[in-house]
C-alpha positions as CSV (number, residue, x, y, z in Angstrom):
1,X,-0.2,-0.1,0.2
2,X,0.9,3.7,-0.4
3,X,0.0,6.1,2.8
4,X,-1.2,9.3,2.5
5,X,-2.3,11.9,5.3
6,X,-5.6,14.6,5.3
7,X,-4.7,18.0,7.3
8,X,-7.7,20.3,7.8
9,X,-6.9,23.8,6.1
10,X,-7.5,25.0,9.6
11,X,-5.3,28.6,10.6
12,X,-2.7,28.7,11.4
13,X,-1.7,28.3,8.0
14,X,2.2,27.1,9.4
15,X,0.7,24.3,11.6
16,X,-0.9,23.1,8.6
17,X,2.3,23.0,6.6
18,X,4.2,21.9,9.6
19,X,2.1,18.6,9.6
20,X,2.5,18.0,5.9
21,X,6.1,18.9,5.8
22,X,6.4,15.9,9.1
23,X,4.3,13.6,6.9
24,X,7.1,13.7,4.2
25,X,9.7,13.3,6.5
26,X,8.0,10.1,7.9
27,X,7.6,8.6,4.6
28,X,4.1,9.2,3.6
29,X,3.7,9.4,-0.1
30,X,0.5,11.6,-0.2
31,X,-0.6,14.8,1.6
32,X,-4.5,15.9,1.1
33,X,-6.9,18.9,2.5
34,X,-10.1,19.7,2.6
35,X,-11.9,22.1,-0.2
36,X,-14.6,23.9,1.9
37,X,-13.6,27.4,1.2
38,X,-15.8,29.0,4.3
39,X,-15.5,26.3,6.8
40,X,-11.9,26.7,6.5
41,X,-9.2,28.6,4.4
42,X,-9.1,28.8,0.9
43,X,-6.9,25.6,-0.2
44,X,-5.6,26.2,-3.4
45,X,-3.2,28.7,-2.3
46,X,-2.3,26.7,0.7
47,X,-1.5,23.7,-1.9
48,X,0.5,26.0,-4.0
49,X,2.9,26.8,-0.6
50,X,2.9,23.4,-0.1
51,X,4.1,22.7,-3.4
52,X,7.4,25.0,-2.8
53,X,7.6,24.0,0.5
54,X,8.0,20.0,0.1
55,X,10.2,18.1,-2.5
56,X,8.5,14.5,-3.1
57,X,4.8,14.0,-1.2
58,X,1.8,14.1,-3.8
59,X,-0.5,17.0,-2.9
60,X,-4.1,17.2,-3.6
61,X,-7.9,17.6,-2.3
62,X,-9.5,15.0,-0.3
63,X,-11.6,15.9,-2.0
64,X,-12.6,19.0,-4.1
65,X,-15.7,19.5,-6.3
66,X,-16.8,21.0,-9.7
67,X,-20.2,22.8,-8.0
68,X,-18.1,25.7,-6.0
69,X,-15.5,25.6,-8.8
70,X,-16.2,26.1,-12.0
71,X,-14.9,22.9,-14.1
72,X,-12.6,25.3,-16.1
73,X,-11.0,26.9,-13.0
74,X,-10.8,23.6,-11.3
75,X,-8.9,22.2,-14.1
76,X,-6.2,25.1,-14.9
77,X,-5.8,25.5,-11.2
78,X,-4.3,22.1,-10.8
79,X,-2.9,22.4,-13.9
80,X,-0.9,25.3,-12.4
81,X,0.0,23.5,-9.3
82,X,0.7,20.6,-11.4
83,X,3.6,22.9,-12.8
84,X,4.1,24.4,-9.6
85,X,4.9,20.9,-8.0
86,X,6.8,19.4,-10.9
87,X,4.1,16.9,-11.5
88,X,3.0,16.0,-7.9
89,X,-0.4,16.7,-8.4
90,X,-3.4,14.4,-7.6
91,X,-6.8,15.1,-7.5
92,X,-9.6,13.7,-5.5
93,X,-13.2,14.8,-6.6
94,X,-16.7,14.5,-5.4
95,X,-20.1,16.2,-6.2
96,X,-19.9,18.3,-2.7
97,X,-20.6,18.0,0.6
98,X,-19.9,20.5,3.3
99,X,-18.8,22.9,0.5
100,X,-22.1,23.3,-1.2
101,X,-24.1,22.4,1.9
102,X,-22.9,24.6,4.1
103,X,-23.5,27.9,1.7
104,X,-27.1,26.6,1.1
105,X,-26.5,24.4,-2.0
106,X,-26.8,20.9,-3.0
107,X,-24.5,18.2,-4.5
108,X,-24.1,18.1,-8.3
109,X,-26.5,16.0,-9.9
110,X,-24.5,12.8,-11.1
111,X,-24.9,13.4,-15.0
112,X,-23.6,17.0,-14.7
113,X,-21.0,15.6,-12.2
114,X,-19.9,13.1,-15.1
115,X,-19.9,15.3,-17.8
116,X,-17.4,18.0,-15.9
117,X,-15.4,15.3,-14.4
118,X,-14.8,13.8,-18.2
119,X,-13.7,17.3,-19.5
120,X,-11.6,18.2,-16.3
121,X,-9.7,15.1,-16.7
122,X,-8.6,15.8,-20.2
123,X,-8.4,19.8,-20.0
124,X,-6.0,19.9,-17.0
125,X,-3.9,17.2,-18.7
126,X,-3.3,19.6,-21.5
127,X,-5.6,18.0,-23.9
128,X,-8.4,19.9,-26.5
129,X,-11.9,19.8,-24.8
130,X,-14.9,21.1,-26.5
131,X,-17.1,23.0,-23.0
132,X,-20.1,25.2,-23.5
133,X,-19.7,24.5,-27.2
134,X,-16.4,26.2,-27.1
135,X,-13.0,24.3,-28.3
136,X,-10.3,25.0,-25.3
137,X,-7.1,24.1,-24.2
138,X,-4.5,24.8,-21.7
139,X,-1.6,25.4,-24.5
140,X,0.9,25.8,-21.5
141,X,0.7,22.6,-20.0
142,X,4.2,20.9,-19.8
143,X,4.1,17.8,-21.7
144,X,6.9,16.1,-20.1
145,X,4.9,16.1,-16.9
146,X,2.9,12.9,-15.7
147,X,-0.8,12.9,-16.2
148,X,-2.5,14.5,-13.2
149,X,-5.1,11.1,-12.0
150,X,-8.4,11.9,-10.9
151,X,-9.7,9.5,-8.2
152,X,-13.5,10.0,-7.4
153,X,-15.6,9.8,-4.3
154,X,-18.8,8.0,-4.1
155,X,-20.6,5.4,-2.2
156,X,-24.1,4.8,-4.3
157,X,-24.4,2.9,-7.2
158,X,-24.7,5.8,-10.1
159,X,-21.7,7.8,-8.4
160,X,-19.5,4.8,-8.3
161,X,-20.7,4.2,-12.1
162,X,-19.0,7.4,-13.0
163,X,-15.7,6.5,-11.2
164,X,-15.7,3.5,-12.9
165,X,-16.6,5.4,-16.3
166,X,-14.7,8.4,-16.1
167,X,-12.2,8.1,-12.8
168,X,-8.7,6.6,-12.3
169,X,-9.4,5.3,-9.1
170,X,-12.4,5.6,-5.9
171,X,-12.4,7.2,-3.0
172,X,-13.7,5.5,-0.3
173,X,-14.6,7.3,3.0
174,X,-14.3,4.4,5.6
175,X,-11.7,1.2,6.4
176,X,-14.9,-1.7,6.5
177,X,-13.4,-4.4,4.2
178,X,-17.0,-5.7,3.5
179,X,-18.1,-2.2,2.5
180,X,-15.1,-1.6,0.5
181,X,-15.3,-4.6,-1.5
182,X,-18.9,-3.9,-2.8
183,X,-18.0,-0.3,-3.4
184,X,-15.1,-1.6,-5.8
185,X,-16.9,-4.4,-7.4
186,X,-19.7,-1.6,-8.0
187,X,-17.0,0.7,-9.9
188,X,-15.3,-2.0,-11.5
189,X,-18.6,-3.2,-12.8
190,X,-19.3,-0.1,-14.4
191,X,-15.8,0.1,-15.8
192,X,-15.8,-3.0,-17.7
193,X,-19.3,-2.1,-19.1
194,X,-17.8,0.8,-20.5
195,X,-14.8,-1.2,-22.3
196,X,-12.2,-0.1,-19.8
197,X,-9.8,-2.5,-17.7
198,X,-11.5,-2.9,-14.3
199,X,-8.1,-3.9,-12.7
200,X,-6.7,-0.5,-13.4
201,X,-9.0,1.3,-10.9
202,X,-7.3,2.2,-7.7
203,X,-8.7,2.0,-4.5
204,X,-7.8,4.8,-2.2
205,X,-9.6,4.4,1.8
206,X,-9.6,7.3,3.9
207,X,-10.1,7.0,7.3
208,X,-8.9,8.3,10.8
209,X,-6.2,6.4,12.8
210,X,-5.5,6.7,16.6
211,X,-2.5,4.5,17.5
212,X,-3.0,3.8,21.5
213,X,-3.1,1.4,23.9
214,X,-6.2,3.2,25.2
215,X,-9.0,1.8,22.7
216,X,-11.9,3.7,24.7
217,X,-10.5,6.9,24.1
218,X,-9.3,6.2,20.7
219,X,-13.0,5.8,19.9
220,X,-13.9,8.7,21.5
221,X,-11.5,10.3,19.1
222,X,-13.1,9.2,16.1
223,X,-17.1,9.2,16.5
224,X,-17.2,12.6,14.5
225,X,-16.0,10.4,11.3
226,X,-18.9,7.7,10.8
227,X,-21.0,10.7,11.7
228,X,-19.6,12.3,8.9
229,X,-19.9,9.6,6.6
230,X,-23.6,9.2,7.4
231,X,-24.4,12.6,5.4
232,X,-23.8,10.7,2.3
233,X,-25.6,7.4,3.7
234,X,-28.8,9.3,4.6
235,X,-28.5,10.9,0.6
236,X,-28.2,7.2,-0.4
237,X,-31.5,6.3,1.8
238,X,-33.5,8.8,0.3
239,X,-32.5,7.8,-3.1
240,X,-32.5,4.1,-3.0
241,X,-34.3,3.2,0.2
242,X,-33.4,0.4,2.6
243,X,-35.6,-2.7,1.8
244,X,-34.3,-4.5,-1.2
245,X,-32.0,-1.6,-2.0
246,X,-28.9,-2.2,-4.1
247,X,-26.8,-0.8,-1.0
248,X,-25.6,-3.1,1.5
249,X,-27.2,-2.7,4.9
250,X,-23.8,-3.0,6.4
251,X,-23.5,0.6,5.1
252,X,-27.1,2.0,5.9
253,X,-28.2,0.0,9.2
254,X,-25.9,2.2,11.5
255,X,-27.4,5.9,10.6
256,X,-30.9,4.4,12.2
257,X,-30.1,6.2,15.3
258,X,-28.9,9.4,13.8
259,X,-30.5,12.5,14.9
260,X,-28.4,15.4,13.4
261,X,-25.6,16.6,11.8
262,X,-24.0,20.3,12.6
263,X,-21.5,21.0,9.7
264,X,-19.8,24.0,11.8
265,X,-18.3,20.9,14.0
266,X,-17.9,19.2,11.0
267,X,-14.5,16.9,11.4
268,X,-14.0,18.1,15.1
269,X,-13.1,15.8,17.8
270,X,-16.1,15.4,20.4
271,X,-18.8,16.8,18.1
272,X,-22.3,16.1,19.6
273,X,-23.9,14.7,16.4
274,X,-21.3,11.7,16.8
275,X,-22.9,10.5,20.0
276,X,-25.2,7.9,18.3
277,X,-21.9,6.0,16.8
278,X,-21.6,2.7,18.6
279,X,-17.9,1.3,19.0
280,X,-18.3,-1.2,16.9
281,X,-18.9,1.2,13.9
282,X,-15.8,3.3,15.2
283,X,-13.8,0.1,15.0
284,X,-15.2,-0.9,11.6
285,X,-14.9,2.5,10.0
286,X,-11.4,3.5,11.1
287,X,-7.9,2.1,12.3
288,X,-7.7,1.8,16.0
289,X,-5.4,0.6,18.7
290,X,-2.1,-0.2,19.0
291,X,0.4,-0.5,16.6
292,X,0.0,-4.3,16.0
293,X,-3.9,-3.9,16.0
294,X,-3.2,-1.0,13.3
295,X,-1.0,-3.4,11.2
296,X,-3.6,-5.9,11.4
297,X,-6.5,-3.9,10.3
298,X,-4.2,-2.4,7.4
299,X,-3.5,-5.6,6.1
300,X,-7.2,-6.5,6.1
301,X,-7.5,-3.6,4.0
302,X,-4.5,-4.5,1.6
303,X,-6.2,-8.0,1.6
304,X,-9.2,-6.7,-0.3
305,X,-7.5,-4.5,-2.9
306,X,-6.9,-1.3,-1.2
307,X,-4.0,0.7,-2.8
308,X,-3.6,3.6,-0.5
309,X,-4.3,4.1,3.0
310,X,-5.1,7.9,3.8
311,X,-5.1,8.9,7.7
312,X,-7.7,11.7,8.4
313,X,-5.5,13.3,11.0
314,X,-8.3,15.2,13.0
315,X,-7.5,13.6,16.1
316,X,-5.7,14.3,18.9
317,X,-1.6,13.2,18.9
318,X,-0.9,14.3,15.6
319,X,2.8,14.1,15.7
320,X,2.4,10.8,17.6
321,X,0.2,9.1,14.9
322,X,2.7,10.2,12.1
323,X,5.3,9.0,13.8
324,X,4.2,5.9,14.6
325,X,3.3,5.3,10.9
326,X,6.7,6.2,10.0
327,X,8.6,4.5,12.6
328,X,6.8,1.1,12.7
329,X,4.3,0.9,9.9
330,X,5.0,2.3,6.6
331,X,8.7,0.7,6.4
332,X,7.0,-2.7,6.7
333,X,3.4,-2.2,4.8
334,X,4.4,0.5,2.2
335,X,4.7,-0.2,-1.6
336,X,7.6,2.2,-1.4
337,X,10.8,1.5,0.1
338,X,11.9,3.4,2.8
């Protein structure tokens, strides 16, 4: 597996950059950040500085969206960042969650999302596109740089079909092997139907990891995360229902106890909206426990084909988590030699 870390674009900026530089030092291959421009600082200029202040780690959003960002602007931003970073950008993209909901809008319609994504993938990599009945090309893109991959976040069959038809990989925001298997099977089936090689579709899992012998405290650190995932699950239930749904009960059952969600506490330890989350769900969705327990869970993920595990670094003891992975986990499990 490859390893990544997601750091919130919270002020002060210096702390955000410090954690990304520390992740690079500890052998992480990827550094990601959120794209929610009102809840946190605007992340595009932050990534530009990170591109200049790091040397090898790949950079991107986990995830951005073409709803708050015009698709041509998003593509040009990434192409520019790719130039600044000398070819180290990777794009995680979805239909929009906190970025759109917090300003009173809704996620993009799936068909609109797919059209935007197909254009962005070509346009930011220097190829000519037709958009709004105009032929467009970023003629300044450096041909010698590697292509920017597009990894698509989704949970439902329609969004996953977009990942299979258009994306280079799937972003899955939970670490449950059963659900991951269903998600990847769904996306790869769509890839095959579109005439693509389903085996080439990458699987990127993002979830909190808290390395500690105190499992009870570790669970308290991460209850916010399954609550965050429940936003997407509620959308799925509204669209597909639960009785006889094509969405597995392993994903939908746990949200029955959910009461509310407050985006002001989005991705925050101790958020009240996470109180409904059980210990079992914390264990299923996250990577918790001591180093050996974490390794065992990560090997389970590896066994179901996960290509990258990305730590949501929104818990206490951030330096300790990065060091534990850098010292004891990445050297043993990483696909990249230390």
